[in-house]
C-alpha positions in Angstrom: 12.3 45.1 -15.4 13.9 41.7 -14.0 16.1 41.7 -10.8 18.0 38.9 -8.9 19.0 38.5 -5.5 21.6 36.4 -5.2 23.4 34.4 -1.9 27.2 34.9 -1.6 29.5 32.8 0.9 33.1 33.5 0.8 32.7 35.6 -2.3 31.2 32.6 -4.2 27.6 32.9 -5.6 25.7 29.7 -3.8 22.2 30.6 -4.7 19.7 32.9 -6.3 16.1 34.2 -7.2 14.7 35.7 -10.0 12.2 38.9 -9.6 9.9 40.6 -11.9 7.6 43.8 -11.8 3.7 43.0 -11.8 0.6 44.1 -10.8 -2.2 42.7 -8.6 -5.7 44.1 -8.9 -7.0 44.8 -4.8 -10.5 45.8 -5.1 -10.3 46.7 -8.4 -7.1 48.9 -8.3 -3.9 47.5 -10.0 -1.3 47.7 -7.5 2.8 47.0 -8.1 4.2 44.3 -6.9 7.2 41.7 -7.4 6.8 38.2 -8.6 9.6 35.8 -7.6 10.5 32.9 -9.7 13.3 30.3 -9.9 14.3 29.8 -6.2 17.6 27.8 -6.0 20.7 26.9 -3.8 23.5 24.4 -4.7 23.1 21.6 -3.3 26.1 21.5 -1.2 25.2 24.9 0.4 21.1 23.6 1.3 22.2 23.5 5.1 23.5 27.2 5.5 20.1 29.4 5.3 20.8 30.7 1.8 17.2 29.8 0.8 15.7 31.4 3.8 17.7 34.5 3.5 16.9 35.0 -0.3 13.4 34.5 0.7 13.7 36.8 3.7 15.9 39.7 1.7 12.8 39.4 -1.3 10.2 40.1 1.0 12.2 43.1 2.4 12.7 44.5 -1.6 9.2 45.5 -2.4 5.7 46.2 -0.6 3.9 43.3 -2.0 5.7 39.9 -3.8 4.4 36.7 -4.5 5.3 33.0 -5.9 3.7 30.7 -7.5 4.0 26.7 -7.4 6.5 26.6 -4.7 8.1 22.9 -4.2 7.5 21.0 -1.6 11.3 21.2 -0.4 10.3 25.2 0.1 6.9 25.4 1.4 7.1 25.0 4.9 9.7 27.8 4.8 7.2 30.3 3.2 4.7 29.1 5.8 7.3 30.0 8.5 7.7 33.3 7.0 4.0 33.8 7.4 3.5 34.2 3.8 -0.4 33.7 2.9 -1.2 31.1 0.8 -3.6 31.1 -2.0 -4.3 28.0 -4.3 -5.0 27.5 -8.1 -6.4 24.7 -8.7 -4.9 22.8 -12.1 -7.8 21.7 -14.5 -6.4 18.9 -16.7 -7.2 17.1 -19.7 -5.9 13.6 -20.6 -5.0 12.8 -23.8 -3.0 9.5 -23.7 -3.7 7.4 -20.9 -1.2 4.7 -20.8 1.1 6.4 -18.5 -1.8 7.4 -15.9 -3.1 4.0 -16.4 0.1 2.4 -15.5 0.3 4.4 -12.3 -2.9 3.3 -11.1 -3.2 -0.4 -11.9 0.9 -0.9 -11.4 0.6 -3.1 -14.5 2.3 -2.0 -17.9 0.6 -5.1 -19.9 -2.7 -4.1 -18.4 -2.2 -0.3 -19.5 -0.7 -1.2 -22.8 -3.7 -3.1 -23.8 -6.7 -0.7 -22.0 -4.9 2.5 -23.0 -6.2 2.6 -26.9 -9.7 1.8 -25.9 -9.9 4.7 -23.4 -7.9 7.0 -25.7 -10.8 6.7 -28.1 -12.9 8.1 -25.7 -10.8 10.6 -25.0 -10.8 11.5 -28.8 -14.5 11.6 -29.1 -14.3 14.3 -25.9 -12.2 16.4 -27.3 -14.3 16.6 -30.8 -17.1 17.5 -28.2 -15.4 20.3 -26.7 -14.1 21.7 -29.6 -18.1 21.4 -31.3 -19.2 23.1 -28.0 -16.9 26.1 -28.7 -17.2 26.3 -32.5 -19.6 29.6 -31.9 -16.5 31.3 -29.9 -14.3 30.4 -32.8 -16.4 31.5 -35.6 -14.1 33.4 -37.7 -11.2 32.6 -36.0 -7.7 31.9 -37.4 -4.8 30.6 -34.8 -1.1 31.4 -35.5 1.3 29.2 -33.6 4.3 31.3 -33.4 7.7 31.5 -31.1 7.8 35.3 -31.0 5.5 38.2 -30.2 3.9 39.5 -33.2 3.9 43.6 -33.6 0.3 44.0 -33.4 0.2 42.3 -30.4 3.0 43.8 -29.0 1.1 47.2 -29.4 -2.0 45.7 -27.6 0.0 44.2 -24.4 2.1 48.1 -24.5 -0.8 50.1 -24.8 -3.9 48.2 -24.4 -3.3 46.2 -21.8 -6.7 43.5 -23.2 -6.0 41.1 -20.2 -5.5 43.7 -17.3 -2.4 42.0 -15.8 0.1 44.6 -17.2 2.2 42.0 -19.3 5.0 43.4 -21.4 5.9 41.9 -24.7 9.2 41.3 -23.3 8.0 39.3 -20.3 6.0 37.0 -23.0 8.7 36.5 -25.3 11.3 35.8 -22.4 9.1 32.8 -21.2 9.3 31.7 -24.6 13.0 31.6 -25.1 14.3 30.9 -21.7 12.5 28.4 -19.8 13.6 25.0 -19.4 16.6 25.8 -21.8 18.6 23.1 -20.1 15.5 20.3 -20.7 16.0 19.3 -24.6 12.4 17.7 -24.6 11.0 21.3 -23.9 8.4 22.8 -26.5 6.9 25.9 -26.1 4.6 28.2 -28.4 2.6 31.3 -28.4 -0.7 31.1 -29.9 -2.1 34.4 -31.3 -6.2 34.6 -31.9 -7.1 36.6 -34.9 -10.5 38.0 -35.8 -10.1 39.3 -39.0 -6.8 39.8 -39.0 -6.9 42.0 -35.3 -5.5 40.1 -32.4 -8.7 38.7 -30.3 -6.7 37.0 -27.8 -3.8 34.5 -27.1 -2.2 31.6 -24.8 1.1 30.4 -23.9 1.5 26.8 -24.0 4.8 24.9 -22.5 5.4 21.2 -22.5 8.2 18.8 -21.5 9.1 15.3 -20.6 9.2 13.9 -17.0 11.1 10.5 -17.0 10.6 10.3 -13.1 7.3 10.4 -11.0 6.0 14.2 -10.7 3.7 15.4 -8.2 1.0 13.7 -9.8 2.8 10.2 -9.4 3.1 9.6 -12.9 6.5 8.2 -14.7 7.4 8.6 -18.3 5.0 11.3 -19.3 5.2 14.6 -21.7 3.0 17.2 -19.5 1.7 20.2 -21.2 0.8 23.7 -19.5 -1.4 26.4 -21.0 0.4 28.5 -18.4 -0.8 32.2 -19.6 -3.8 33.2 -21.6 -5.9 36.5 -22.4 -8.9 38.1 -24.3 -8.5 41.3 -26.2 -11.0 44.0 -25.4 -14.1 43.8 -27.2 -13.6 40.3 -28.8 -16.4 37.3 -28.3 -13.6 35.0 -27.8 -13.7 33.5 -24.4 -11.3 32.0 -22.0 -12.3 28.5 -21.9 -12.5 28.6 -26.0 -8.7 29.9 -25.9 -7.6 27.0 -23.6 -9.6 24.2 -25.4 -8.4 25.1 -28.6 -4.6 25.0 -26.9 -5.3 21.3 -25.4 -5.9 20.9 -29.2 -2.2 22.0 -30.0 -0.4 20.1 -27.0 -2.0 17.2 -28.1 -0.5 17.5 -31.3 2.7 17.6 -29.7 2.1 14.3 -28.3 1.1 15.4 -24.7 -0.1 12.5 -22.3 -1.7 15.4 -19.9 -2.7 19.0 -20.9 -3.3 21.4 -17.7 -4.2 25.1 -17.1 -4.3 26.3 -13.5 -6.7 28.7 -12.7 -8.3 30.2 -9.7 -11.7 31.2 -11.3 -14.5 29.1 -10.0 -16.2 30.4 -13.0 -13.8 29.2 -15.7 -13.0 25.8 -14.1 -17.1 25.4 -14.2 -17.0 26.2 -18.2 -13.4 23.8 -18.1 -15.4 21.0 -16.5 -18.5 21.3 -19.3 -15.7 20.7 -21.8 -14.2 17.5 -20.0 -11.4 18.7 -18.0 -11.2 17.8 -14.6 -9.8 19.4 -11.6 -6.3 17.6 -10.5 -4.0 18.9 -8.2 -3.0 22.7 -7.2 -0.7 25.4 -7.5 0.2 26.9 -4.2 0.6 30.9 -4.4 2.3 32.8 -1.8 1.8 36.5 -1.2 3.6 38.7 1.3 3.0 42.0 2.2 4.6 44.7 4.2 2.5 46.7 7.0 0.1 49.1 5.2 0.1 46.9 2.3 -2.2 43.9 3.5 -4.5 42.5 1.2 -6.7 39.5 0.8 -7.0 37.8 -2.6 -10.8 37.7 -3.4 -12.4 36.1 -6.5 -11.7 39.0 -8.7 -8.6 39.3 -7.8 -7.7 35.4 -8.0 -9.4 35.2 -11.6 -6.1 37.2 -13.4 -3.8 35.1 -11.5 -1.6 32.6 -14.0 0.9 30.1 -13.5 3.7 32.2 -15.6 3.4 34.8 -12.7 5.6 32.8 -11.2 6.7 30.7 -14.4 8.5 27.9 -12.4 6.1 25.9 -11.5 6.0 23.4 -14.6 8.6 21.5 -12.9 
């Protein structure tokens, strides 16, 4: 159930932060927590401590809280409040190299001339990745949709195939609501089916950035595989899901596709498919006394960018 913390000054709401129920696995056991998202304070009131107040209220609201992908502006505030930081490296695939070349050589003509040759190599790399995952994708059909199918909703509700305690409502909310104010946004749910049964899924989002992003690249279409999962008993792999999701984003016109993951094993698999670690997401946790925990490999493997859902921007 979503909730919202608001900051009020003289009867006027000047800031807010969304909160969503979730679970994190600690020593193999699912533990309830709350994820924070979309921390916002109106520009006219960013000197009154509203952001700090929102965070302090959030951390008092539940024994364990977390956020994903905080902005540079607020990063130090989390550190000052003694939230525990964890890193999700981003695995990146470049599909159209011109914006990246332009940022490297600082010359639009050279970037325009060189990009077609590099893009040929990148296309060959994608074809090789598809060849490497052909066994995992054997017999699979991929449904690209804007809504959670009924049979997938039943699995998420009853079977919880990825052990993340997602709800169909949460996945649908991510599809429908993120980046509503940005006309360039695109999103899709990829449902992987084996003989008609749901074998896995991924959630892909994309938008255009005119100004330089944190990656120092301008005028770029950036896509992210923000969530994915494999159904219990399926031979489908996470790497194959991400590779197929990359192909979908490339069809949309993405210059860069990224998949943030803390799993070392998955990063190694994606590296063999041509993706490279570039940049990172900052994940912060705050736990009340008596609820302390550390993020180990088993726990971190389940973390997704969609847990915070605001990191994309």
